[in-house]
N, C-alpha and C positions, 0 to 999 in steps of 0.2 A: 683461512677458513672462515673467520668471523666476518670478513668483508663479503663473502658469498652469502652469508645470512642476511646482511644488509640488502644486497641486490635482490635476493629472493623476496624479502618483505616488500621492497619498493615495487618490484614487478607485479606482485600480487595485488597491491593497491591500485597501480595503474591499470592492470588488466580488469579489475572489478569495475572501476569507475569510467575508464576511457576505452581500453582496447576491446572489451566485450561489445559495447554499443557500436564501435567502428566496424568490427567484424560482422556483426548483425546486419548493419546497413549494407555492407558489401555483398553479403550472401543474399539478402533480400532483393538486391538489384538484379541478380542473375537467376535466382531459384524461387521466385515468388509463386505463391499458390492463390490464385484469384478466387473470390467467392462466386458461387453460382446463384446470384441474386436476381430475381425478376424485377422489372420496373414497378414502381409503386402503383397500385391500383389493379394489377393483373391477377392478384390473389387476394382473397378476403383476409382482413386483419384477424389474427388469432385472439382468443380470449386471454386476458391478462389479469393476474392477481398482483397488486402492489402490496407487498408485505413489509410493514413498517415495524421495526423492533424498537421498543421504548421501555426505558427504566428511569424513573424519576425525571420525566421530561415535561413537567407542567409549564415550564418557561417557554417552550417552543412548540409543543404538540399541536396547539390550535393553529398556529401559523403553518405548520407542516401539513395539516389536513386541508386547510384552505388552498395551499399550493398544489396538493394532490388532486383536489377537486377541479382545479383550473387546467389540468393537463389536457392537451389536445388529443383526445382519444374517445371513440364512441362509448358513451356511458353504459350502454347495455353490454359491452364487452370488457369493462374494467371494474374489477372488484377491489375496493380499498379495505385492507385488513390490517388491524393493528394488534401486534403481539405485546401485551403488557406483562412484564415479568416482575412480580412482587408489587407491594403497595406501601409506599412510604410518603407519597404526596397525592395530588389530585389528578394524576395522569388518567386513571381509569374513568373518573367522572367526566373529564373534559372529552374523552373519546366517545363516551356514551351520549353526550349532548349532540353529537354529529350523527346519531343513528338514523334520524329522520331524513338525512341527506344521503343515506346509503352506505355509511361507514360501518364495517363489521369489527367486532372485538373478540380477541382470543386472550383470555385472562387466566393467570395462575396466581393464587394468593401466596404461594410459596415461591421464593426466588430460586429458579433452577438454572439460570444461565442462558445466554443468547441462542446457542445451537439447540438446546432443548426446547426453548420457546418457538424457534423456527419449526422444529419437528412436530410439535403439538399443533401449530397453526396450519401445517401442510395438510392435516386431516380435514380442514374445513375450507382450504383453498379451492376455488372453482376454475381458475384459469388454466389453460394448457401451458401457458408461460407464467412463471412466477418471477417477479422482480423484487429482489431483496434491497432494502434501503434502511437508512437510519433516520431518527426523528429530527436531527439537526442538519439535514441535507435537503436542499431545495432544488426541484427540477425546473429546467427551462420548459416552457409549454410544449415544444416539439421533441423533447428529449426521448420520450417513450417510443415514438415512431422511429427515430433513428436507432434506438437500442434494439428493437425487435426486427428491424429490416434484415440483418445478416442471418436470422433464423429461417429465412426463406430457403437457405441452403440446407438440405437435410443432413449434411455432414457436420454442421455446427450444432453443438449441444448447449453452449452458453456464450454470453456476450457481456463484456465489461464496458461500462461507460466511463466518462471522464469527470474528474473533479477539479473545479476551479476555486481558488482561495479568494474570498471577498476582501475588499479593502486593501488593494495592492500598494497604496501609499503608506501603509503601516509597515514599520521596520520588520517585525516578526513575520507578517504576512508576505512581505516581499521575498524573504529567504525561503519560506515554505512554498510560496507560489512558484519560485524558480525550480525547486525540487520536483514539483508535480509536472512542470513542463518537461523536465529531463526524463521523468518516468514515462510521460506520454510518448516521447520520442522512441524509447526502448520498446514500449508496447506496440507501437505502430510497426516497427521493423519485425518484431516477433510475429505479429499477425500476418504480415506480408509473407513471412517465411512458412507459416502454417498455423501456429497457435501461440498466443501469449501466455506467459507463465505467472504474471502478476495481475490480479483483478482487484477492483475497487468494491469493497463490501457496501459502499454507499449507493451504488447503482450497478447491480449484478443480476442479469436475467438468465434463467436456465429453464430447460424443458422439465415440466413437473414429473414426467415419467422417468426422467434420469436422476431425480433427486435420491440421494442416499444419505441418510442421517449419519453425522459424525459421532464418534464416541463422546460421551458427555464431558470428558476432561479436556477436549480439544480447545485450544485458546483462539487460534486464527481459523475460524469456521469457514470464511470465504475461500481461503487458500485450500483447505481440505476438500471442500465441495468441488472446486475447480480441478484439483488433481484427480478426483474420482471420475469426473467426466472425461478427462484426458485418458485415464486408464481404460475406459470403456471404448476408446477408439474414436471419440468425437473431438471436434475442434473447439477451442475456446478463443474467441477473437475479441478485438478491441474496436469500439465504435467511438472515435474521437469527437464526433458531432453530437453525441448524446451527453449533454452537459448538465452537471449539477453544480450548485454553489454551496460553499460551506464557510462558516466563519472560523478564523484562527482561534487557537486556545487563548485563554485569558492572559497567560504569561509564558515565558520560555520554560519555566519549571513545570507548568501544566503540560506543555507540549512534550517535554522530556519524559514525563510520566506516561503519556499516551504512547510515545514511541518505544519506551521500555517494555510495555506490555506487548506490543507488536513483535519486538525482537525476541522476547521470551517465547512467543509462539513459534518463531523461526527455529530457535534452539530445540524446542519440542518436536518440530517437523523434522529436523535433522535426525533426532532419535528414532522417529517413525518412518524414516525414508523408505524402508523396504515395502511398506504398505501404501506409500504415497506415490512413488515414482512410476511413470509408465516405462518400465524397464525394456519393453520390446521396441521402444522408439529412442534410439541413441541421441538423435538430434535434440529431442525434447529434454532428455536427461541432462545433456550439456547445457541447455538454456536454463533449466531450473537450478542447477548447481551454480552457474555463472551469475544469474540474476538474483537468486534468493538465498542460496546456502553459503556463498562466499562473503556476502555483506557482513554477517555477524563475526567473521574472522578478521575483518579489516582493523578493528582496534588493536588486536594483538600484533598485526603486521606493523602498524604505526609505532607501537611501543618497541617492537623488535628492531625496527630500522633505527630508532633513536639510540637504543642501548648498544646495538652493534657498532654504530658510528662512534659513540663515545669510547667503546672498548678499543677500537682500532687506533684512535687518537692517543689514548692512555698507554697502549702497547703497540707503538708503530712498527710496521714491517720494514726491516732493513734490507737494502739491495733488492727491492721488489722487481720481478721480471716485467710486470705490467703495473706501473704505479696507479694508473687510472682505475683498473679493475680491482686492485687490492687496497684502494683508498689510501695510498702512501703519499707522503708529502702534503702539498696544499690541497689535493683532491678531497681528502677526508675532512679538512677544515671547511672547504667550500660547501660540502653537503651538510655539515653540522650547522653552518651559518644559515643555509637555506631552510633547514628544519626549524631552527630557533626563530627565524623570521616568520615562517608560516604560523607557528603557534603564538608568536607575539601579535600577529595580525588577527588571529582568531580571538585572542584575549581582548584586543582593542575593539574588534567588531562586537563582541559580547557586551562590553561596557557601553558602547554606543546604543545597542539595542535597549539597554535598560534606561538610558537617559533621554532618548528621543523616540517619538512615535512615527515620525515621517522619515522615509528613506529617499536619498537623492545623491547622485554623483558618486563620490568616493565611498560614501557610507554603504551603498549597495554592494560594492566590490568587497568591502570588509565583512559583510554579512555572510558571504559564501564560505570562507575558512571557518568563521564562527559556527555556522550551521553544520559543517562537516565534522568539526571537533565535538560539538554538542551531541550530534547524532550518534557518534561512536562512543561517547561517554554514556549515552542512554543505552547503547547496546551492551556495555559492561553491566549496567544496572539491570538490564533484562536478563543477562546470564545469571546474575546473583539471585534474581527473583525466581528463575526457573530451577536452579540447583537447590535453593532453599525450600522450594515447594510453596512459596508465598504467593506466586502468581497462579491463580486458578482460572477456570473457564468463566467465572463471574466477572463482569466488567464494572468498572467504577466510572461514573460520569465525570468528565473533565469540563470545567466551566469554559464557555466560549464568549468571545467578544459580542456584546449586544444582548446577552441573556438578561 
């Protein structure tokens, strides 16, 4: 019986990380839903509000605004609006210095959280399309045109762009960049099948008339907004050519803090699933569970596989009818060695990340198990934050390389 727990845990890990993307790719090949998009130039470009959320961003906000002003989009149809939440540095004053260049400010002296700042700013947003973004994310000049193109299809309610991690020669950036390439593949297949279930809050466009404010306690506001659009019967699609660039966190610890907050939001979403899931669309429900809700369970599956493996070895099954299935004899030892080897490589990869800033050759291979283990440790931290109530809707700025 204990051996079956091991196989269940192992299969859940493999399904979450490998089988689900493979099944998606297969389904998308035969059941794709193409976009009804007219060729560029046949319809007028919609009016757009670029809504930038900012809290203590004096180190990057001027660069972000210069980047926003350089976006290739008709100036008369682009409103740049900055939602400043709370005042602990010079972010507000820096934004106000751009007022003569057409930048608008939505300011709250009291810190109320990102989703509340977005809701407040929606009252003064003028664009038919609102693009949510962060102060530390920089757009490629053509990103906005690629982002709003799928919205020519009236069935599409929101579009997520892509995030690229800068400085790929950096060890931490290499592993984080590999993760985003993996996520991009999944989003592409989900979009081909109908709708993607993961969106990037750094570049997320939605029709303003479909906006529905999330409860003030919601942690992952972008996921909540995407789910509400799906529940209304609209598609949420991925635009891989709408590129943004973001610097990696200053350290692996800072990155773990950021990920712990995201995962705390996923545990919260699990608790709120009845009001989030588009229950009338079973395919989408399967995608959401597979892509979003199973990931927080992976650390428990990893721990369960290791403990079950140890238990079988300590209490071996005698005269097993199926030695391989019941982990009898050398089979149990083989799986234990493989697990110990994996965690050993993760430890070594973590040490190398601390000691070197450049990734090459074997080091890049070692960063993958290190990243997987660190991500799942961050998931456990996220669960602790959520259960203890210490993770609120208020976000804490994580230092980035180059700040």
